[in-house]
C-alpha positions in Angstrom: -52.3 -20.5 -73.2 -53.9 -21.7 -76.6 -57.5 -21.1 -75.8 -58.3 -17.5 -74.2 -61.6 -16.6 -72.6 -62.6 -12.9 -72.4 -65.7 -12.5 -70.1 -67.3 -9.1 -70.5 -66.0 -8.9 -74.2 -68.9 -6.1 -75.0 -67.8 -3.8 -72.2 -65.4 -1.2 -72.4 -62.5 -3.2 -71.1 -63.3 -6.4 -72.7 -64.0 -5.2 -76.2 -60.6 -3.5 -76.3 -58.8 -6.2 -74.8 -60.6 -8.8 -77.5 -59.4 -6.5 -80.1 -55.7 -6.4 -79.0 -55.7 -9.8 -78.2 -56.7 -10.8 -81.7 -54.1 -8.5 -83.3 -51.5 -9.7 -81.2 -52.3 -13.3 -81.2 -54.4 -14.2 -84.5 -53.4 -17.8 -84.4 -55.0 -18.5 -80.7 -58.6 -19.5 -80.4 -60.3 -16.6 -78.4 -63.7 -17.1 -76.8 -66.0 -14.1 -76.1 -69.5 -15.1 -75.4 -71.8 -12.1 -75.1 -74.3 -12.0 -72.3 -77.2 -13.6 -74.0 -74.9 -16.5 -74.8 -73.7 -17.1 -71.2 -75.3 -15.9 -67.9 -72.4 -15.3 -65.4 -75.0 -15.1 -62.7 -76.1 -18.5 -63.4 -73.8 -21.1 -61.7 -74.9 -23.9 -63.8 -74.5 -22.3 -67.1 -71.0 -20.7 -65.9 -70.0 -24.3 -65.0 -71.0 -26.1 -67.9 -69.3 -23.5 -70.2 -66.0 -23.9 -68.5 -66.2 -27.8 -68.7 -67.3 -27.9 -72.3 -64.7 -25.1 -73.7 -61.8 -25.9 -71.2 -60.0 -22.3 -71.5 -56.4 -22.1 -70.6 -56.4 -18.2 -69.8 -59.5 -16.5 -68.5 -59.9 -12.4 -68.3 -62.6 -11.7 -65.8 -63.7 -8.3 -67.2 -67.4 -8.8 -66.7 -68.9 -6.8 -63.9 -71.8 -4.3 -63.0 -70.3 -0.8 -63.1 -71.3 2.5 -63.0 -70.7 6.0 -61.9 -71.0 7.9 -58.4 -74.7 8.2 -58.8 -75.3 4.8 -59.7 -73.1 3.4 -57.2 -74.8 5.4 -54.3 -78.2 4.6 -55.6 -78.2 1.0 -56.4 -76.1 -0.4 -53.8 -77.6 -4.0 -53.5 -77.7 -4.7 -57.3 -73.7 -3.7 -57.4 -72.9 -6.0 -54.5 -75.1 -8.9 -55.3 -74.4 -9.1 -59.1 -70.7 -8.8 -58.8 -70.5 -11.1 -56.0 -72.5 -13.7 -58.3 -70.4 -13.2 -61.2 -66.9 -13.5 -59.3 -68.0 -16.6 -57.5 -69.4 -18.5 -60.4 -66.5 -17.8 -62.5 -63.7 -18.2 -60.1 -65.1 -21.5 -58.8 -65.9 -22.8 -62.0 -62.6 -22.2 -63.3 -61.0 -24.1 -60.6 -63.2 -27.0 -61.0 -62.8 -26.8 -65.0 -58.7 -26.8 -64.6 -58.2 -23.2 -65.9 -54.5 -22.5 -65.9 -54.8 -18.8 -65.3 -57.3 -16.0 -64.4 -56.8 -12.2 -64.5 -59.1 -10.9 -62.3 -60.2 -7.2 -63.1 -60.5 -5.1 -59.8 -60.9 -1.4 -59.1 -58.9 1.4 -57.6 -62.0 2.0 -55.2 -61.1 -1.1 -53.2 -58.6 1.6 -51.4 -59.6 3.4 -48.3 -61.3 6.7 -48.8 -58.7 8.6 -46.8 -55.6 6.9 -48.3 -52.1 8.3 -48.5 -51.2 9.4 -52.0 -50.2 8.0 -54.3 -51.8 4.7 -53.5 -49.6 1.7 -52.9 -51.0 -1.9 -53.2 -50.3 -2.5 -49.5 -52.9 0.0 -48.5 -55.7 -2.3 -49.1 -57.9 -2.9 -46.1 -56.2 -0.3 -44.0 -59.2 2.2 -43.4 -62.8 2.7 -44.1 -63.8 2.8 -47.8 -65.6 5.8 -49.8 -69.2 5.5 -49.0 -70.7 6.3 -52.3 -69.3 3.1 -53.9 -68.3 0.9 -50.8 -70.8 -2.0 -52.0 -69.1 -2.3 -55.2 -65.8 -2.0 -53.4 -66.6 -4.7 -51.1 -67.4 -7.1 -54.1 -64.2 -6.5 -55.8 -62.1 -7.0 -52.4 -64.0 -10.4 -52.2 -62.9 -11.3 -55.7 -59.3 -10.4 -54.8 -59.6 -12.8 -51.4 -60.9 -15.3 -53.6 -58.1 -15.5 -56.1 -55.6 -14.9 -53.2 -57.0 -17.8 -51.5 -57.1 -20.3 -54.5 -53.6 -19.4 -55.0 -52.6 -20.0 -51.3 -54.5 -23.3 -50.9 -54.4 -24.7 -54.4 -51.3 -23.1 -55.9 -53.6 -21.6 -58.7 -52.1 -18.7 -60.9 -54.9 -16.3 -60.2 -53.9 -12.8 -60.2 -55.6 -9.6 -59.5 -55.1 -6.3 -61.0 -56.2 -2.9 -60.1 -56.8 -0.4 -62.9 -57.4 3.4 -62.1 -60.4 5.3 -63.6 -60.7 4.3 -67.3 -62.0 5.8 -70.4 -61.8 5.5 -74.3 -63.9 4.4 -77.4 -66.7 2.2 -76.5 -67.4 4.2 -73.2 -70.8 4.7 -71.7 -72.2 8.1 -72.0 -75.4 7.8 -70.3 -75.4 10.7 -67.8 -77.2 8.3 -65.2 -74.8 5.7 -65.3 -71.4 6.8 -66.8 -68.2 8.1 -64.8 -67.2 11.6 -64.9 -65.0 11.9 -68.2 -67.4 10.5 -70.5 -70.2 12.3 -68.6 -68.4 15.7 -69.4 -67.7 14.7 -73.1 -71.5 14.7 -73.6 -72.4 17.5 -71.4 -69.9 19.9 -73.5 -71.0 18.4 -77.0 -74.8 18.9 -76.1 -74.1 22.3 -74.8 -72.3 23.1 -77.9 -74.7 21.9 -80.2 -77.8 23.5 -78.4 -75.8 26.8 -78.1 -76.1 26.9 -74.0 -74.5 29.6 -72.0 -73.0 27.3 -69.6 -72.3 23.3 -68.7 -72.9 22.3 -65.0 -70.4 20.3 -63.5 -71.1 18.2 -60.3 -69.0 19.1 -57.2 -66.5 21.8 -56.3 -64.3 21.0 -59.2 -61.2 20.3 -56.7 -61.0 16.5 -56.3 -58.0 15.0 -58.3 -58.3 11.8 -60.2 -56.1 9.7 -62.6 -57.4 8.5 -66.1 -56.0 5.6 -68.0 -57.0 5.0 -71.7 -58.6 1.7 -72.1 -56.3 0.6 -74.8 -53.4 1.1 -72.4 -55.1 -1.2 -70.0 -55.8 -3.9 -72.6 -51.9 -4.0 -73.2 -51.2 -4.1 -69.7 -53.5 -7.1 -68.9 -51.7 -9.0 -71.9 -48.6 -8.2 -70.5 -49.3 -9.1 -67.0 -51.0 -12.2 -68.2 -47.8 -13.2 -69.4 -45.3 -11.7 -66.9 -47.1 -11.7 -63.5 -48.2 -14.6 -61.1 -47.9 -13.1 -57.6 -50.7 -13.6 -55.1 -50.3 -10.1 -54.4 -52.5 -7.3 -56.4 -50.8 -5.0 -58.7 -52.0 -1.5 -59.8 -52.4 -0.1 -63.3 -52.3 3.4 -64.2 -50.4 6.6 -65.3 -49.3 7.7 -61.9 -50.7 11.4 -62.8 -53.9 13.0 -61.7 -55.6 16.0 -62.7 -58.2 18.1 -61.0 -61.9 17.7 -62.2 -61.8 21.6 -62.9 -58.8 21.2 -65.1 -60.3 18.1 -66.7 -63.5 20.2 -67.6 -61.4 22.9 -69.0 -59.4 20.5 -71.3 -62.7 18.8 -72.4 -64.3 22.0 -73.1 -61.4 23.2 -75.3 -61.4 19.7 -77.1 -65.2 19.8 -77.7 -65.0 23.6 -78.8 -67.8 24.7 -76.2 -67.6 28.6 -75.8 -69.7 29.2 -72.9 -69.2 29.0 -69.1 -68.3 25.9 -66.7 -70.2 26.2 -63.3 -69.7 23.8 -60.6 -72.4 22.7 -58.5 -71.2 22.0 -54.9 -74.3 20.5 -53.6 -73.2 17.3 -55.2 -70.6 15.3 -53.4 -66.9 15.3 -54.5 -66.4 11.9 -53.3 -62.5 11.3 -52.5 -60.5 14.7 -52.7 -57.4 12.8 -54.2 -57.0 9.5 -55.7 -53.9 8.5 -57.9 -52.2 5.0 -57.9 -48.6 4.3 -57.4 -47.7 2.3 -60.4 -43.8 1.8 -59.7 -44.5 -2.1 -59.3 -45.7 -2.5 -63.0 -43.3 0.2 -64.2 -40.5 -1.8 -62.8 -41.6 -4.8 -64.6 -41.3 -2.8 -67.9 -44.8 -1.5 -68.6 -45.9 2.0 -69.0 -48.8 3.5 -70.7 -48.2 5.2 -74.0 -51.5 7.2 -74.6 -51.5 11.1 -73.3 -54.8 12.3 -71.7 -55.5 15.0 -74.1 -55.0 12.5 -77.1 -57.1 10.1 -75.5 -59.9 12.3 -75.0 -59.9 13.5 -78.4 -60.2 9.9 -79.8 -63.0 9.1 -77.2 -64.8 12.5 -78.4 -64.4 11.5 -82.1 -66.0 7.9 -81.1 -68.8 9.8 -79.3 -69.6 12.0 -82.1 -69.5 9.0 -84.7 -71.9 7.1 -82.8 -74.2 10.0 -81.2 -76.5 10.4 -84.2 -77.1 6.7 -84.6 -77.3 5.5 -81.1 -79.5 5.7 -78.0 -76.7 7.9 -76.2 -79.0 10.8 -75.8 -81.9 8.9 -74.5 
C-alpha cells in the first residue's frame, strides 16, 4: 500500500485522517484531491483519476452530510449525491485495480427501533429513522456494493460504521451541523451576548454516543491494516450520554451562566443509539479521548476560528 488516496480530505474525517496518516507514514505517497480538483459525482473524471494515479488503498470519506434538519429537508440531495459518489468511486476503483477500499458508512444505517447496544448483524432488520432514511439508504447501498465486489470478485473492500463524530474541523453551521457542534456554538454565542437561556431542540431525553474524530482516524488506519472481512464493523466508544447531560457538560465547559430550555416541539429522533463495539475492541483497538477532553479541544478550535471565519453567518 505505497500509494494512498484519501477522498473527502477537506472534511471533518478526511482532514484528520490525512494528518494522522502523514504523521504515521511520512514515506508513503498520499493523494488528497480537493473537490475542485476532482468531482466525484462525475463518472468520467473519477475514472480517469483512478487510472492515471493508480492508488493502492482508497479511503472513501467523501459524502454529503448534515444534521437532522438538513437530512429531513433535503432528502433528494442526500440520496442522489451520495449514490453518485459511491458508485463512481467503487466502480472506478475496481476498474483501476485498487487493492483495498475503506468505505465510511454511518450508524444511521441501523433500524430506528434497534436493540441496544447495536450489533453489526442488526443491519436491515427493521424500518429506518424517517428523518435521515434517504442518507441511510445511500450508505446501505455503498455497503452492499463493497460486499458484492468482495463476494463476486474477491476484492478487499471493507465497510466501517462510525458513531456520531465531532472534533476540530467540525461544521458549526446551525442549519446543517450535528447536535454537539451546534450546542457549542449556541452556548458560546449566548455567553458572548449575555443571554438568559439557550434553547435546545427536543426533550433532552434521547441518548447518543460520540466519538472524537482523531480516534476515528486511528481506527481507520488500524482497520485498513488488520481487517478484510465482507461484514461491516462498528467504530465507537460503546458509551452514551443524554442530550440533557451533554448540554450541561457543554454549558460548563463554555462557561455559560444562564438556563437551558428544551423545546419539545422539535423531534427527538431515535431515543437511544449506542453501538456494540466489541468486535473492534476484541481486535485490539479502543478510543483514547474522553468526551469532556474532546469537547474542550473542539471548543478551543471553534473559538480560534470564530472571529476569522463565516461560522457566525
